[in-house]
BADRENNU-592130 format. One line per field, with one value per residue: residue in one letter; x negated, y, z of N, C-alpha, C in turn; residue number from 1. Coordinates in steps of 0.2 Angstrom, whole numbers, plus 5000, padded with zeros to 4 digits. Atoms other than C-alpha are relative to their C-alpha. Last residue first. Example, Ala and Ser with C-alpha at 12.3 -4.5 7.8 and 13.67 -1.06 7.14 Angstrom:
2
residuo	(s/a) .
n.x	(5004/4996) .
n.y	(4994/4994) .
n.z	(4999/5000) .
ca.x	(4932/4938) .
ca.y	(4995/4978) .
ca.z	(5036/5039) .
c.x	(5004/4996) .
c.y	(5005/5006) .
c.z	(5003/5000) .
num	(2/1) .
This chain:
366
residuo	(q/s/k/v/s/d/e/h/q/q/l/a/k/s/i/r/l/l/e/m/l/n/d/i/d/i/i/g/a/m/r/g/a/e/s/v/v/l/l/g/t/s/v/t/g/m/t/e/l/v/h/e/l/s/e/g/v/d/m/r/a/p/p/e/q/m/v/h/d/v/r/c/l/k/g/h/d/h/l/g/r/l/l/d/v/q/r/l/v/g/v/v/e/g/d/r/v/v/l/f/d/k/q/s/g/d/l/t/l/t/v/a/q/g/l/s/d/d/p/a/l/v/e/f/n/t/e/m/a/r/r/a/t/i/g/a/l/v/s/k/a/q/a/l/s/a/e/t/s/a/g/i/w/i/f/i/a/i/f/v/l/f/l/n/y/r/m/g/i/l/a/l/l/v/a/a/t/q/a/v/v/a/a/i/r/t/a/r/l/p/g/l/r/l/s/l/l/a/r/f/v/r/g/g/d/m/p/f/a/p/l/l/n/f/a/g/l/l/l/n/i/l/m/l/r/q/v/f/s/g/e/g/l/s/l/m/e/s/t/a/i/g/g/s/a/r/l/v/l/w/l/l/a/a/i/g/f/s/v/a/p/g/a/l/a/i/l/i/e/q/r/p/d/e/p/t/k/e/i/s/a/i/g/g/i/p/l/l/v/i/s/r/t/r/i/g/f/r/r/a/a/l/a/h/g/f/e/h/l/l/v/c/a/f/l/a/l/i/f/g/v/g/r/v/v/a/d/v/t/g/e/l/q/w/y/a/l/g/i/w/i/v/l/l/l/f/t/f/h/l/f/v/d/v/g/g/l/r/g/i/k/w/s/w/k/m) .
n.x	(4999/4998/5006/5003/4997/5000/5010/5001/4995/5002/5004/4998/4999/5006/5003/4995/5002/5005/4999/4998/5004/5006/4997/4997/4993/4999/4997/4995/4999/4994/4993/4996/5003/5004/5002/5005/5004/5005/5004/5000/4998/4994/4995/5000/4995/4990/4997/4998/4994/4993/5001/5000/4994/4997/5001/5006/4997/5007/5004/5007/5006/5001/5006/5008/5003/5005/4997/4993/5004/5001/5006/5002/5003/5004/5000/5003/5000/4993/4995/4999/4996/4995/4995/4998/4996/4992/4998/4992/4996/4995/4998/4995/5000/5004/5008/5003/5004/4999/5005/5003/5005/4995/5005/4999/5004/5003/4996/4997/5005/5001/4995/5000/5005/4996/4997/4994/4994/4995/4997/5004/4996/5004/4996/4995/4994/5003/4996/4999/4993/4993/4999/4993/5000/4996/5005/5007/5003/4998/5004/5008/5003/5001/5005/5005/4999/5000/5009/5000/5000/5003/5007/5001/4999/5007/5006/4997/5002/5009/5004/4996/5007/5006/4999/5001/5003/4997/4992/4994/5000/4996/4993/4998/4999/4995/4994/4998/4998/4991/4995/5000/4996/4991/4999/5000/4994/4992/4998/5000/4993/4995/5000/4996/5004/5008/5005/4998/5007/5007/5004/4999/5008/5006/4997/5003/5010/5003/5006/5000/4995/5001/4998/5005/5002/4995/4998/5004/4998/4995/5004/5007/4999/5000/5003/5002/4998/5001/5006/5003/5000/5006/5000/4994/4997/4994/4997/4992/4994/4997/5003/4998/5000/4991/4997/4994/5004/5004/4996/4998/5004/5000/4995/4999/5004/4997/4995/5003/5003/4996/4998/5008/4998/4991/4997/5002/4994/4994/5002/4999/4992/4998/5003/4994/5001/5000/5008/5003/5003/5000/5006/5001/5006/5004/5000/5007/5003/4998/4994/4999/4994/4999/4993/4997/4993/4995/4991/4998/5002/5008/5004/4999/5002/5005/5006/5002/5007/5008/5002/4998/5007/5006/5000/5005/5005/5002/5001/5005/5003/5001/5004/5005/5000/5001/5003/5008/5002/5001/5008/5003/5002/4995/5000/5005/4993/4994/5002/4999/4994/4994/5002/4995/4994/5000/5001/4995/4995/5003/4996/4994/4996/4995/4991/4997/4993/4997/4999/5008/5003/5006/5006/5000/5007/5002/5002/4998/4992/4994) .
n.y	(5010/5003/4999/5004/5005/5001/5003/5007/5008/4998/5005/5007/5004/5001/5004/5007/5001/5002/5006/5005/4998/5004/5006/5005/4997/5006/4998/5004/5006/5005/5001/4995/4997/5004/4998/5003/5002/4997/5001/5008/5000/5002/4996/4993/5001/5002/4994/4994/5003/4997/4993/4997/4998/5007/5000/5005/5007/5004/5006/5005/5000/5005/5004/4997/4999/5006/5002/4996/4997/5004/5002/4997/4996/5004/5004/4996/4993/4997/5003/4995/4993/4998/5003/4995/4997/5001/5004/5002/5007/5003/4992/5001/4998/5005/5002/4995/5000/4996/4993/4999/4994/4996/4991/5000/5006/5006/5008/5002/5004/5006/5006/5004/5004/5007/5005/5001/5005/4999/4997/4994/4995/4996/4995/4998/4998/4996/5002/4994/4998/5005/5005/4995/4992/5000/5003/4999/4998/5004/5008/5000/4998/5006/5003/4998/5003/5009/5002/4999/5002/5006/5000/5001/5006/5006/4999/4998/5009/5002/4998/5003/5005/4998/5005/4994/4994/5000/5000/4994/4995/5002/4998/4993/4998/5002/4998/4992/5005/5004/4993/4996/5005/5000/4993/5000/5008/4998/4995/5002/5003/4999/4997/5005/5008/5000/5002/5005/5004/4999/5005/5005/5003/5002/5006/5007/5000/4995/4999/4999/5003/5002/5004/5005/5001/5004/5007/5003/5004/5004/5008/5003/5005/5004/5003/5003/5005/5005/5005/5002/4995/4998/4993/4996/4996/5003/5000/4994/5003/5009/5005/5004/5008/5005/5001/4997/4993/5001/5001/4994/4996/5000/4994/4991/4996/5002/4994/4992/4999/5001/4993/4994/4999/4997/4992/4995/4999/4998/4993/5002/5001/4994/4995/5001/5000/5006/5002/4999/5006/5003/5000/5003/4999/5005/4997/4997/5005/4998/5004/4998/4999/4999/4996/4998/4998/4999/5002/5003/5008/5000/4998/5005/5003/4997/4997/5005/5003/4996/5003/5007/4999/4999/5007/5003/4997/5003/5010/4997/4997/5006/5006/4997/5000/5008/5004/5000/5003/5009/4999/5000/4993/4996/4991/5001/5005/4995/4995/5002/5003/4991/4995/5000/4997/4993/5001/5002/4995/4995/5002/4995/5006/5002/5002/5001/4998/5004/5004/5002/4999/5003/4997/4993/4995/4994/4997/4999/4999/5006) .
n.z	(5002/4994/4996/5003/4999/4993/5000/5003/4993/4995/5000/5001/4995/4998/5002/4998/4994/5000/5004/4994/4996/5002/5001/4992/4997/4993/4995/4999/5001/4995/5006/5002/5005/5002/5004/4999/5006/5001/5006/5001/5008/5002/5008/4998/4991/5002/5002/4994/4996/5005/5000/4994/5001/4996/4996/4995/5000/5004/4997/5005/4998/4995/5001/5004/4994/4994/4995/4996/4997/4993/5000/4997/5004/5002/5007/5007/5000/4996/5003/5003/4998/4997/5006/5007/4998/5002/4995/5000/5000/4994/4996/4996/4995/4993/5003/5005/5003/5005/5001/5005/4996/4995/4998/4990/4995/5006/5002/4994/4996/5005/5000/4993/5003/5002/4996/4995/5002/5004/4997/5002/5005/4998/5005/5000/5008/5007/5004/5003/4998/5003/5007/5002/5003/5008/5005/4998/5004/5007/5000/5002/5007/5004/4999/5002/5006/5001/5000/5004/5005/4999/5001/5007/5007/4996/5003/5007/5000/5000/5006/5004/5003/5004/5007/5007/4996/4992/4998/5002/4994/4995/5003/5000/4993/4997/4999/4996/4992/5000/5001/4995/4994/5003/4996/4993/4996/5001/4994/4996/5000/5001/5008/5000/4998/5001/5008/5002/4995/5002/5007/4996/4998/5004/5005/4994/5001/4995/5003/5004/5003/5004/4997/5000/5006/5004/4997/5002/5006/5002/4999/5005/5007/4999/4997/5008/5004/4994/5000/5006/5004/4999/4997/5000/5008/5005/5007/5004/4998/5005/4998/4994/4999/4999/4995/4999/4999/4993/4993/5001/4998/4992/4995/5003/4996/4993/4998/4999/4994/4996/5000/4998/4993/4998/5001/4993/4996/5003/4999/4991/4998/5003/4997/4994/4993/5000/4998/4995/4997/5006/5000/5007/5005/5004/5005/4999/4994/4993/5001/4991/5001/4994/4995/5006/4995/5002/5002/5006/5005/4998/5005/5007/4997/5000/5008/5006/4997/5002/5006/4999/4998/5006/5003/4995/5004/5008/4998/4997/5004/5005/4999/5002/5010/5002/4997/5003/5007/4997/4999/5007/5003/5005/4995/4991/4996/5002/4995/4994/4996/5000/4995/4996/5001/5000/4994/4993/4999/4995/4992/4998/5001/4996/5001/4991/5001/4997/5005/5001/4995/5000/4998/4998/4997/5004/4996/4996/5003/4998) .
ca.x	(4976/4971/4961/4978/4989/4976/4975/4993/4997/4985/4994/5009/5000/4994/5010/5020/5005/5008/5026/5022/5010/5020/5037/5028/5021/5003/4998/4985/4970/4971/4953/4941/4929/4944/4960/4975/4989/5001/5018/5031/5034/5036/5019/5010/5014/5008/4990/4990/4993/4979/4967/4969/4969/4951/4945/4937/4952/4948/4966/4974/4991/5006/5009/5021/5041/5051/5069/5066/5049/5062/5073/5093/5100/5108/5116/5111/5118/5123/5108/5096/5102/5100/5084/5079/5081/5074/5058/5051/5032/5022/5008/4996/4986/4983/4989/5004/5012/5026/5025/5040/5047/5062/5054/5063/5067/5077/5088/5077/5069/5086/5089/5074/5076/5094/5085/5077/5058/5049/5038/5033/5037/5025/5031/5020/5008/4994/5001/4987/4986/4972/4962/4967/4955/4957/4943/4956/4975/4979/4972/4977/4996/4994/4989/5003/5014/5009/5007/5027/5031/5022/5031/5047/5046/5037/5051/5065/5056/5056/5074/5080/5067/5079/5094/5088/5090/5098/5098/5083/5073/5079/5073/5054/5055/5059/5046/5034/5036/5037/5019/5010/5016/5011/4992/4990/4995/4984/4969/4971/4972/4956/4944/4943/4926/4927/4946/4952/4944/4953/4968/4968/4962/4977/4990/4984/4986/5004/5008/5006/5009/4996/5000/4989/5003/5011/4997/4993/5014/5014/4998/5006/5023/5015/5007/5023/5032/5021/5019/5037/5039/5046/5060/5066/5051/5044/5032/5036/5025/5010/5009/5014/5002/5008/4992/4989/4971/4978/4992/4979/4968/4983/4986/4970/4969/4986/4980/4964/4975/4984/4969/4960/4979/4976/4958/4957/4966/4952/4937/4946/4948/4929/4923/4935/4924/4934/4943/4962/4966/4974/4979/4996/4999/5015/5023/5035/5051/5061/5051/5037/5029/5009/5004/4989/4976/4960/4947/4929/4924/4923/4940/4949/4946/4952/4965/4969/4967/4978/4992/4991/4990/5007/5013/5007/5019/5032/5033/5033/5048/5056/5052/5061/5076/5078/5075/5083/5098/5097/5095/5113/5122/5133/5123/5122/5136/5124/5107/5116/5121/5105/5097/5109/5105/5085/5089/5098/5085/5073/5083/5079/5060/5050/5036/5016/5006/4986/4974/4967/4989/5001/5019/5036/5039/5056/5061/5072/5065/5046) .
ca.y	(4677/4697/4701/4696/4708/4722/4720/4719/4733/4745/4737/4744/4761/4763/4761/4772/4785/4786/4787/4802/4812/4807/4816/4830/4836/4833/4840/4837/4842/4859/4869/4875/4860/4851/4856/4851/4859/4858/4858/4856/4877/4881/4879/4875/4855/4853/4861/4848/4833/4841/4842/4823/4820/4823/4835/4829/4833/4851/4860/4874/4884/4885/4902/4914/4908/4906/4917/4930/4921/4906/4917/4916/4909/4895/4907/4923/4919/4900/4894/4905/4899/4881/4882/4890/4876/4864/4874/4883/4887/4902/4910/4894/4898/4889/4903/4906/4891/4888/4875/4864/4857/4842/4830/4813/4813/4819/4826/4841/4843/4848/4858/4867/4872/4878/4889/4897/4898/4915/4911/4894/4879/4862/4845/4830/4818/4819/4817/4818/4805/4797/4813/4822/4811/4794/4791/4795/4794/4781/4789/4805/4799/4792/4808/4815/4804/4804/4825/4824/4815/4825/4840/4831/4829/4842/4853/4845/4844/4864/4863/4854/4865/4880/4867/4872/4863/4844/4845/4853/4840/4826/4834/4838/4818/4814/4826/4821/4800/4810/4819/4804/4794/4806/4808/4789/4789/4805/4797/4782/4791/4801/4794/4782/4789/4810/4806/4806/4821/4830/4822/4830/4845/4844/4841/4854/4867/4860/4845/4836/4836/4839/4855/4868/4877/4880/4886/4900/4902/4905/4915/4927/4928/4934/4949/4951/4953/4964/4974/4979/4981/4968/4955/4942/4936/4935/4939/4945/4930/4931/4951/4963/4974/4991/5001/5009/5003/4984/4985/4989/4976/4963/4970/4966/4949/4941/4949/4938/4922/4921/4925/4911/4900/4904/4901/4885/4876/4882/4877/4857/4858/4862/4849/4837/4841/4837/4853/4853/4860/4877/4884/4889/4896/4893/4906/4904/4895/4910/4907/4919/4912/4914/4912/4904/4904/4899/4889/4893/4887/4908/4908/4894/4906/4921/4911/4903/4919/4927/4914/4921/4939/4934/4926/4945/4953/4940/4944/4966/4961/4951/4964/4979/4970/4967/4985/4990/4984/4988/5008/5005/5002/4986/4982/4960/4957/4972/4963/4947/4953/4962/4945/4938/4949/4947/4927/4928/4939/4924/4912/4921/4916/4929/4928/4935/4933/4933/4944/4952/4955/4955/4959/4956/4942/4933/4914/4902/4890/4888) .
ca.z	(5256/5263/5248/5237/5246/5247/5225/5224/5238/5225/5210/5215/5221/5204/5196/5208/5205/5186/5186/5199/5187/5173/5180/5189/5170/5165/5147/5133/5127/5127/5121/5133/5130/5136/5144/5152/5154/5168/5171/5185/5181/5199/5202/5221/5224/5206/5214/5228/5213/5200/5216/5220/5202/5200/5186/5172/5159/5166/5172/5167/5177/5166/5157/5160/5160/5145/5141/5129/5120/5116/5104/5106/5092/5102/5114/5124/5143/5144/5130/5140/5157/5150/5142/5155/5166/5154/5156/5143/5145/5143/5131/5126/5111/5097/5085/5098/5108/5120/5130/5130/5149/5146/5132/5133/5114/5097/5110/5118/5101/5094/5109/5109/5088/5097/5108/5093/5089/5088/5103/5094/5101/5106/5107/5113/5111/5121/5140/5155/5167/5161/5157/5174/5182/5194/5207/5223/5217/5227/5244/5237/5237/5255/5261/5255/5261/5277/5277/5271/5286/5297/5292/5291/5307/5316/5308/5314/5333/5329/5326/5341/5350/5346/5354/5370/5388/5386/5367/5367/5378/5367/5350/5360/5364/5346/5341/5350/5344/5325/5330/5334/5322/5309/5318/5316/5299/5295/5305/5293/5277/5282/5288/5305/5314/5308/5302/5322/5327/5310/5313/5332/5324/5315/5326/5340/5323/5319/5307/5319/5335/5346/5355/5350/5343/5359/5367/5354/5355/5372/5373/5359/5369/5386/5379/5368/5384/5394/5379/5380/5397/5411/5409/5397/5392/5410/5421/5439/5449/5439/5445/5434/5421/5420/5425/5409/5408/5414/5403/5386/5393/5394/5376/5369/5378/5371/5354/5357/5363/5346/5336/5343/5339/5323/5320/5330/5313/5303/5314/5315/5297/5294/5304/5296/5280/5265/5270/5264/5250/5242/5259/5261/5278/5287/5301/5316/5320/5311/5295/5290/5273/5270/5254/5241/5255/5245/5252/5251/5268/5275/5265/5276/5292/5283/5279/5295/5306/5294/5300/5318/5311/5304/5319/5328/5314/5318/5337/5333/5322/5335/5347/5336/5332/5354/5356/5340/5346/5365/5357/5347/5364/5368/5385/5383/5365/5355/5361/5354/5340/5335/5338/5327/5311/5315/5315/5302/5291/5296/5289/5271/5272/5269/5259/5262/5245/5250/5242/5257/5260/5246/5252/5254/5242/5245/5251/5246/5239/5245) .
c.x	(4993/5000/5003/4993/4995/5004/4998/4993/4999/5001/4994/4994/5005/5001/4993/4996/5004/4997/4993/5003/5003/4996/4994/5000/5000/5007/5001/5003/5005/4999/5005/5004/5003/4994/4995/4994/4994/4996/4994/4996/5001/5002/5006/5004/5002/5005/5007/5001/5001/5006/5005/5001/5006/5010/5006/5002/4994/5003/4994/4998/4995/4993/4998/4997/4993/4999/4994/5001/5007/4997/4996/4990/4995/4994/4997/5003/5001/5001/5007/5005/4998/5003/5008/5003/5001/5006/5007/5003/5007/5002/5005/5003/5007/4999/4996/4994/4999/4991/5002/4994/4999/4996/5005/4999/5002/4994/4998/5004/5001/4993/4999/5003/4998/4994/5003/5001/5007/5005/5007/5003/4997/5005/4999/5002/5007/5005/4994/5005/5004/5006/5006/5000/5005/5000/5004/4996/4992/4997/4998/4996/4994/5000/5000/4994/4996/4999/4999/4990/4998/5001/4994/4992/4999/5001/4993/4994/5003/5000/4993/4998/5003/4995/4995/4999/4999/4999/5002/5005/5003/5000/5004/5009/5002/5001/5007/5004/4999/5002/5007/5006/5000/5001/5010/5003/5000/5006/5006/5000/5000/5009/5007/5001/5007/4999/4991/4994/5001/4994/4993/4999/5000/4993/4996/5002/4997/4992/4996/5006/4998/5004/4999/5002/4994/4998/5004/5000/4990/5000/5004/4997/4993/5004/5002/4993/4997/5001/5000/4992/4999/4999/4992/4999/5004/5002/5005/4996/5005/5005/5003/4995/5003/5002/5007/5003/5005/4999/4994/5005/5003/4994/5001/5005/5000/4995/5001/5006/4998/4999/5005/5005/4996/5002/5006/5002/4999/5007/5005/5000/5002/5006/5003/4995/5002/4994/4997/4993/5000/4998/4999/4995/4999/4996/4997/4997/4992/4995/5003/5008/5002/5010/5000/5007/5004/5007/5005/5005/5000/4998/4993/4996/4993/4993/4996/4996/4999/4997/4995/4999/4996/4993/4994/5000/4994/4994/4996/4996/4993/4996/5001/4993/4992/4995/4998/4996/4995/5000/4999/4993/4997/4997/5003/5004/4997/5006/5008/4999/5001/5005/5002/4995/5004/5007/4998/5000/5007/5003/4999/5006/5009/5006/5002/5009/5003/5008/5004/5003/4992/4996/4995/4996/5003/4993/4997/4998/5000/5004) .
c.y	(4997/4991/4997/5000/4992/4993/4999/4998/4995/4995/5002/4996/4994/4999/4999/4995/4996/4997/4997/4993/4994/4999/4994/4994/4995/5004/4995/5004/4996/4994/4995/4999/5007/5002/4998/5002/4998/4999/5004/4999/4991/4998/4998/5004/5008/5003/5002/5006/5005/5000/5001/5007/5001/5002/4995/5000/4996/4993/4996/4994/4995/5001/4993/4993/5002/5005/4995/4996/5007/5003/4999/4998/5004/5004/4994/4995/5005/5008/5006/4999/5002/5006/5002/5000/5006/5007/5000/4995/5003/4994/4999/5008/4999/5000/4998/4999/5006/5004/5002/5005/5000/5007/5005/5005/5002/4997/4998/4991/4996/4996/4993/4997/4997/4996/4995/4995/5002/4996/5001/5005/5006/5004/5006/5007/5002/4999/5003/4994/5005/5002/4995/4997/4999/5008/5002/4996/5002/5002/4997/4996/5001/4999/4993/4998/5004/4999/4993/4999/5000/4995/4995/5004/4998/4993/4997/5000/4997/4993/5000/5000/4994/4995/5004/4998/5007/5011/5001/4998/5006/5005/4997/4999/5007/5002/4997/5003/5008/4999/4999/5005/5004/4998/5001/5007/5003/4996/5003/5004/4998/4999/5002/5003/4995/4993/5000/4998/4993/4996/5000/4995/4993/4999/4999/4994/4995/5000/5008/5003/5003/4995/4993/4994/4996/4994/4995/4994/4998/4997/4996/4996/4997/4995/4992/4998/4998/4992/4996/4995/4996/5005/5003/5007/5002/5002/4997/4996/5003/4999/4993/4995/4998/4995/4996/4999/5005/5009/5000/5002/5007/5006/4999/5003/5006/5006/5000/5006/5009/5004/5003/5007/5007/5000/5004/5006/5003/5000/5004/5008/5001/5003/5007/5007/5003/4999/4993/4998/4999/4992/4994/4997/4996/5005/4993/5001/5001/4995/5002/4998/5000/5001/4997/5004/5001/4999/5005/4998/5002/4991/5001/5004/4993/4992/5002/5003/4992/4995/5003/4997/4992/5000/5003/4990/4997/5003/4998/4990/5002/5000/4996/4996/4999/4998/4993/5000/4999/4996/4990/4999/4997/5007/5002/5009/5004/4995/5004/5004/4999/4998/5005/5004/4997/5000/5007/5000/4998/5007/5004/4998/5002/4999/4999/5002/4999/5003/4994/4994/4998/5003/4996/5004/5006/5005/5007/5008/5007/5006) .
c.z	(5002/4999/5007/5003/4998/5001/5009/5003/4995/5005/5006/4999/5000/5009/5005/4996/5004/5008/5001/4998/5005/5007/4999/4996/5005/5002/5004/5005/5001/4998/5003/4994/5000/4996/4999/4996/5001/4994/5000/4995/4999/4993/5000/4993/4999/5002/4995/4994/5005/5005/4997/5000/5003/5002/5005/5008/5005/5000/4996/5003/4993/5003/5004/4999/5000/5007/5005/5006/5005/5003/5007/5000/5002/4995/4996/4994/4992/4999/5003/4996/4994/5000/5001/4996/4997/5004/4997/5003/5001/4997/5003/5004/5006/5004/5004/4998/4995/4997/4995/5003/4991/4996/5004/5002/5007/5005/4997/5001/5007/5002/4996/4999/5009/4997/4997/5005/5002/4999/4995/5003/5001/4996/5001/4996/5002/4995/4994/4992/4995/5004/5000/4993/4997/4997/4994/4995/5000/4995/4992/5001/4998/4991/4998/4998/4995/4994/4998/5000/4994/4995/5001/4997/4994/4994/5000/4996/4991/5000/4998/4993/4997/5000/4996/4995/4994/5002/5007/4998/4998/5007/5007/4998/5000/5007/5003/4998/5003/5008/4997/5001/5004/5005/4999/5002/5007/5001/4998/5007/5006/4999/5001/4991/4994/5003/5002/4992/4996/5003/4999/4993/5001/5000/4997/4994/5004/5001/5003/4995/4993/4996/4995/5004/5000/4994/4997/5006/4999/4994/5000/5006/4997/4994/5002/5001/4995/4997/5005/4998/4992/4992/5000/5004/5000/4992/4999/4993/4996/5001/4995/5002/5007/4999/5000/5007/5001/4998/5006/5009/5001/5002/5007/5006/4999/5005/5007/5000/4999/5007/5006/5001/5006/5006/5001/4997/5006/5002/4997/5002/5006/5000/4999/5003/5008/5007/4999/5000/5007/5001/4993/4999/4995/4994/4996/4992/4999/5004/5008/5001/5007/5000/5006/5002/4994/5004/5000/4996/4991/4997/5001/4994/4993/5001/5001/4993/4996/5002/4995/4994/5001/5001/4994/4997/5005/4999/4995/5001/5002/4995/4996/5005/5001/4991/4998/5005/4999/4993/5001/5003/4994/4999/4994/5001/5010/5005/5000/5005/5004/5003/5003/5007/5009/5002/5003/5005/5006/5000/5003/5004/5002/4999/5007/4995/5007/4997/5000/4995/5000/5004/4996/4999/5004/5001/4996/5004/5006/4996) .
num	(366/365/364/363/362/361/360/359/358/357/356/355/354/353/352/351/350/349/348/347/346/345/344/343/342/341/340/339/338/337/336/335/334/333/332/331/330/329/328/327/326/325/324/323/322/321/320/319/318/317/316/315/314/313/312/311/310/309/308/307/306/305/304/303/302/301/300/299/298/297/296/295/294/293/292/291/290/289/288/287/286/285/284/283/282/281/280/279/278/277/276/275/274/273/272/271/270/269/268/267/266/265/264/263/262/261/260/259/258/257/256/255/254/253/252/251/250/249/248/247/246/245/244/243/242/241/240/239/238/237/236/235/234/233/232/231/230/229/228/227/226/225/224/223/222/221/220/219/218/217/216/215/214/213/212/211/210/209/208/207/206/205/204/203/202/201/200/199/198/197/196/195/194/193/192/191/190/189/188/187/186/185/184/183/182/181/180/179/178/177/176/175/174/173/172/171/170/169/168/167/166/165/164/163/162/161/160/159/158/157/156/155/154/153/152/151/150/149/148/147/146/145/144/143/142/141/140/139/138/137/136/135/134/133/132/131/130/129/128/127/126/125/124/123/122/121/120/119/118/117/116/115/114/113/112/111/110/109/108/107/106/105/104/103/102/101/100/99/98/97/96/95/94/93/92/91/90/89/88/87/86/85/84/83/82/81/80/79/78/77/76/75/74/73/72/71/70/69/68/67/66/65/64/63/62/61/60/59/58/57/56/55/54/53/52/51/50/49/48/47/46/45/44/43/42/41/40/39/38/37/36/35/34/33/32/31/30/29/28/27/26/25/24/23/22/21/20/19/18/17/16/15/14/13/12/11/10/9/8/7/6/5/4/3/2/1) .
């Protein structure tokens, strides 16, 4: 995700922090300073937020570990002010697996709350239900309560939250993934509108959550539509076989000439038949600005792009394309480079296939 910084790698999963999280920490610190005017108050307020997001991180690792149980890798976890996002490499084909993966996160939150309740009970510090509050009480008591709320809130059937994913998966058992996703997205966007209306009256933070839900539901619905259109099509059909490549010791001036002579924007960098990097247009422009036309390509190129087999489904290609920064994939056949797929020609194929499918549907309905 853009504007995120990698803060570590746990269990094989990269953990990122979005810059807006830092804004939240600063805002919390200033709010406690204005309320009490002491450094101790600021430390307590910021410390509670950091503890909360440690719990959010564990919540997301619940999803990651459940996905790993079914052989699905988690690419990354991003922490934002509204929570966390675990990016798994693909949606399980079996809706039952998706249900278990979705429920794993809230299960972790409820488990943390139960553990903190045991700590409070053992120490004699637990309050009565009438005295429970997020604004008052001990650090552990407030953390217990917010984990209960976190688990419960994520179970709301608002896609793409955990409850919404469970709802979509249950619908998929009878209706199929595309129709189920469309229904779940409509329900989620309806819930987002209601949440935004409530937020404008009582708490503006709910408006931000509503926006997140709306955008997430729209994205998931579009992705499901794209996967449906691309079903059964392999990488061989989408790949380009007529493309230019550069050598590591070529100059940026040569890349400029190739760019102006054709429509290609990004170039594979090849040495002795092996792909050693990729020169994106943004890298070319930055290199020209910083070093001029005589700069070598290997001074500004990026790491080699991901590789896909010619028989790989375009559904998988689309999912992979969404996780790479290069916007370019190498297509291999029998271990050798056979072509490339970039985001532009993939989207063009998607638009053509969608138009053809819509034509076929209109013919059938007549």
